[in-house]
VOTORKOL-344952 format. One line per 4 residues: their letters; for each residue x, y, z of C-alpha. Coordinates in Angstrom, 3 decimals. Example, Ala and Ser with C-alpha at 12.3 -4.5 7.8 and 13.67 -1.06 7.14 Angstrom:
<nodes>
AS> 12.300/-4.500/7.800 | 13.670/-1.060/7.140
</nodes>
This chain:
<nodes>
MKLS> 7.496/3.575/21.029 | 6.560/0.689/23.297 | 4.082/-1.753/21.736 | 2.064/-4.326/23.597
FKII> -0.678/-6.739/22.598 | -3.713/-7.942/24.512 | -5.956/-10.844/23.544 | -9.333/-9.549/22.403
EEKH> -12.324/-10.462/24.522 | -15.985/-9.836/23.760 | -15.979/-6.846/26.108 | -13.539/-5.119/23.703
LPLI> -15.921/-5.233/20.740 | -17.181/-1.620/21.163 | -13.554/-0.368/20.962 | -12.934/-2.411/17.839
KEIY> -16.226/-1.303/16.295 | -15.229/2.338/16.729 | -11.964/1.758/14.840 | -13.607/-0.331/12.123
DWYI> -16.532/2.052/11.651 | -14.034/4.834/10.896 | -12.633/2.737/8.028 | -16.139/1.954/6.772
ANST> -17.025/5.647/6.594 | -13.690/7.062/5.419 | -11.750/4.521/3.383 | -11.778/1.696/0.898
ATFH> -9.762/-0.551/3.253 | -13.007/-2.447/3.863 | -15.866/-3.048/1.480 | -18.469/-2.700/4.211
TEPI> -20.427/0.424/3.364 | -22.581/0.717/6.499 | -21.559/0.466/10.163 | -21.739/-3.109/11.386
SLDE> -23.373/-4.399/14.543 | -21.479/-5.942/17.421 | -22.969/-9.324/16.453 | -21.588/-8.955/12.915
LKEL> -18.214/-7.985/14.348 | -18.235/-11.138/16.503 | -18.396/-13.157/13.283 | -15.134/-11.596/12.031
LYFD> -13.000/-12.203/15.122 | -12.099/-15.352/17.013 | -12.092/-15.752/20.782 | -10.147/-18.705/22.231
HHLY> -9.631/-20.480/18.888 | -6.829/-23.040/18.677 | -5.430/-21.651/15.372 | -6.631/-18.065/14.973
HSFL> -6.077/-15.181/17.367 | -7.202/-11.579/17.757 | -5.248/-8.859/19.583 | -5.649/-5.260/20.599
IYAN> -2.552/-3.196/19.801 | -1.321/-0.676/22.372 | 1.307/1.988/21.670 | 2.691/3.537/24.850
DELA> -0.320/2.104/26.709 | -2.846/3.790/24.368 | -5.129/1.748/22.126 | -3.643/1.999/18.631
GYCF> -5.597/-0.669/16.746 | -6.191/-4.373/16.449 | -4.963/-7.338/14.427 | -6.179/-10.860/13.877
TTHF> -5.888/-14.031/11.871 | -8.861/-15.899/10.487 | -9.756/-18.746/8.143 | -8.721/-18.412/4.530
KKRQ> -11.443/-20.939/3.693 | -13.504/-22.881/6.212 | -12.311/-26.292/5.067 | -9.837/-28.406/7.037
AYDR> -7.369/-28.768/4.152 | -6.766/-25.004/4.363 | -5.870/-25.038/8.084 | -2.215/-24.395/7.170
TAEV> -3.193/-20.995/5.708 | -4.696/-17.970/7.434 | -5.755/-14.482/6.446 | -4.147/-11.685/8.461
TIYL> -5.775/-8.299/9.077 | -4.574/-5.124/10.786 | -6.557/-1.961/11.473 | -4.876/0.987/13.177
KNGY> -6.760/3.869/14.727 | -6.781/6.967/12.577 | -3.590/8.906/13.323 | -1.458/5.897/14.247
EGKG> -0.331/5.155/10.690 | 3.283/5.668/9.584 | 4.800/5.084/13.032 | 6.026/1.496/12.531
IGKK> 3.096/0.045/14.482 | 1.707/-1.848/11.500 | 5.031/-3.543/10.759 | 5.633/-4.585/14.370
SLLF> 2.042/-5.814/14.635 | 2.307/-7.831/11.452 | 5.552/-9.464/12.635 | 3.931/-10.200/16.011
IEEK> 0.881/-11.872/14.490 | 3.119/-13.848/12.109 | 4.977/-15.329/15.093 | 1.707/-16.275/16.776
AKAN> 0.440/-17.914/13.587 | 3.715/-19.768/13.062 | 3.605/-21.102/16.630 | 0.138/-22.526/15.849
GIKN> 1.372/-24.389/12.768 | 0.191/-21.890/10.153 | 2.481/-22.063/7.110 | 1.011/-19.362/4.858
LLGI> -0.406/-15.942/5.603 | -2.557/-14.004/3.176 | -3.386/-10.320/3.153 | -6.392/-9.238/1.097
ITGD> -5.960/-5.557/0.227 | -7.897/-3.073/-1.874 | -5.872/-2.050/-4.926 | -5.748/1.625/-3.945
NIGS> -4.673/1.012/-0.326 | -1.101/2.164/-0.875 | -0.192/2.154/2.826 | -1.212/-1.467/3.371
IALF> 0.401/-2.577/0.130 | 3.689/-0.943/1.199 | 3.438/-2.523/4.663 | 2.923/-6.048/3.352
EKCG> 5.675/-5.678/0.754 | 8.129/-4.388/3.425 | 7.327/-7.466/5.500 | 8.127/-9.898/2.698
YSIC> 4.689/-10.546/1.226 | 4.283/-10.765/-2.525 | 1.267/-10.341/-4.772 | -0.277/-13.705/-5.563
SRFK> -3.605/-12.571/-7.053 | -5.486/-9.625/-8.479 | -9.247/-9.512/-8.739 | -9.984/-6.755/-11.220
NAGE> -12.952/-4.461/-10.620 | -14.092/-6.679/-7.741 | -15.728/-4.041/-5.570 | -17.327/-0.631/-5.674
KFGR> -17.216/1.969/-2.926 | -17.685/5.732/-2.949 | -18.548/5.486/-6.665 | -15.162/3.950/-7.518
ILDV> -14.584/0.524/-9.035 | -11.718/-1.166/-7.183 | -9.362/-4.098/-7.601 | -8.587/-6.455/-4.745
LGFQ> -5.047/-7.779/-4.330 | -3.972/-10.943/-2.566 | -0.587/-10.921/-0.846 | 1.071/-14.079/0.456
KEI> 3.981/-14.980/2.693 | 5.176/-18.452/3.614 | 6.203/-18.381/7.252
</nodes>
């Protein structure tokens, strides 16, 4: 499978919203419970930032998802650390796309001077947990009973990798 990545521009937000809204409605991968607006989505992603980047993921020239890095905390002393996020379109899981995307975004972060990447994952998101562990991330935190979605109380796990 041929993967390629394209820098996200504002014009891509409807495509990203469609992917993200599926996760809102069908999973605990996000703690949003209602579809978000394009303006809210703009707040999650960076366009032309010197440290953080956002990419569309294409598998064999078809949109397969998106990935991005963002602030861990919006304080300058944390600029060496970023949070990494990957969302694949429903049906693209289990094909190696997540792993290749995570390795790609790690290289981009490393080139920008990022030293640590964090993945914040819901405790029952077995697929994401397996992905991050396969890519060398380890659990660095557990927030017990931190969120509630679909009537379930859920932990949130922090995964970290020094790059």
